C-alpha positions as CSV (number, residue, x, y, z in Angstrom):
1,M,-163.5,77.1,-97.9
2,S,-162.9,73.3,-99.2
3,D,-164.9,70.3,-97.9
4,W,-161.7,68.4,-97.6
5,P,-159.4,68.7,-94.7
6,S,-155.6,67.9,-95.3
7,T,-155.0,64.3,-94.3
8,K,-152.4,61.9,-94.0
9,A,-152.0,59.4,-96.9
10,K,-152.6,56.4,-94.4
11,Q,-155.8,57.7,-93.3
12,V,-157.0,58.1,-96.8
13,L,-155.9,54.6,-97.7
14,A,-157.8,53.2,-94.8
15,A,-161.0,55.1,-95.7
16,L,-160.8,53.7,-99.4
17,L,-160.2,50.1,-97.9
18,R,-163.4,50.5,-95.7
19,N,-165.3,51.6,-98.9
20,G,-164.7,48.4,-100.5
21,W,-161.4,49.1,-102.5
22,T,-158.9,46.4,-102.2
23,I,-155.2,46.3,-102.9
24,K,-154.7,44.4,-106.2
25,R,-150.8,44.6,-106.1
26,Q,-148.1,47.2,-104.8
27,T,-144.7,48.3,-106.1
28,G,-143.0,50.4,-103.4
29,S,-145.3,53.1,-102.3
30,H,-147.5,52.7,-105.5
31,R,-150.7,50.7,-104.7
32,T,-153.1,49.7,-107.4
33,L,-156.5,49.5,-105.8
34,T,-159.6,47.7,-107.3
35,K,-163.2,47.6,-106.8
36,P,-166.0,45.9,-108.8
37,D,-167.6,48.2,-111.4
38,H,-164.8,50.7,-111.0
39,A,-161.6,51.3,-112.9
40,D,-158.3,50.4,-111.1
41,F,-156.9,53.4,-109.2
42,V,-153.2,54.0,-108.5
43,F,-152.6,55.4,-105.0
44,A,-149.2,56.7,-105.1
45,F,-148.4,58.2,-101.6
46,H,-146.2,57.3,-98.8
47,D,-148.1,56.6,-95.5
48,G,-146.7,59.7,-93.6
49,E,-147.5,62.3,-96.5
50,D,-150.1,65.0,-96.2
51,I,-152.5,65.0,-98.8
52,G,-154.0,68.4,-99.6
53,P,-157.7,69.4,-100.2
54,R,-157.2,69.6,-104.1
55,M,-155.6,66.0,-104.3
56,L,-158.3,64.6,-102.1
57,A,-160.9,66.1,-104.3
58,R,-159.1,64.4,-107.4
59,I,-159.0,61.1,-105.6
60,A,-162.6,61.4,-104.6
61,K,-163.7,62.1,-108.2
62,H,-162.1,58.7,-109.2
63,T,-163.0,56.7,-106.2
64,G,-166.1,58.0,-104.9
65,L,-164.6,59.1,-101.5
66,R,-166.6,61.6,-99.4
67,P,-165.3,63.9,-96.7
68,N,-167.3,62.2,-94.0
69,D,-165.4,58.9,-95.0
70,L,-162.2,60.1,-93.4
């Protein structure tokens, strides 16, 4: 079983913002997030979309997000 639950994109974005990421710019639903000492990350989801466990694991790999951050 995966450590990651299916989660709404709005909740994932909120967790990233709580963890120190900030929105650098936005074009439509594509938000470029930035954090010191990390490469920029493009978050390309609509707020109401469900993000599955596999995609959450990929996001975590790039951002340092953990399951308990949600």
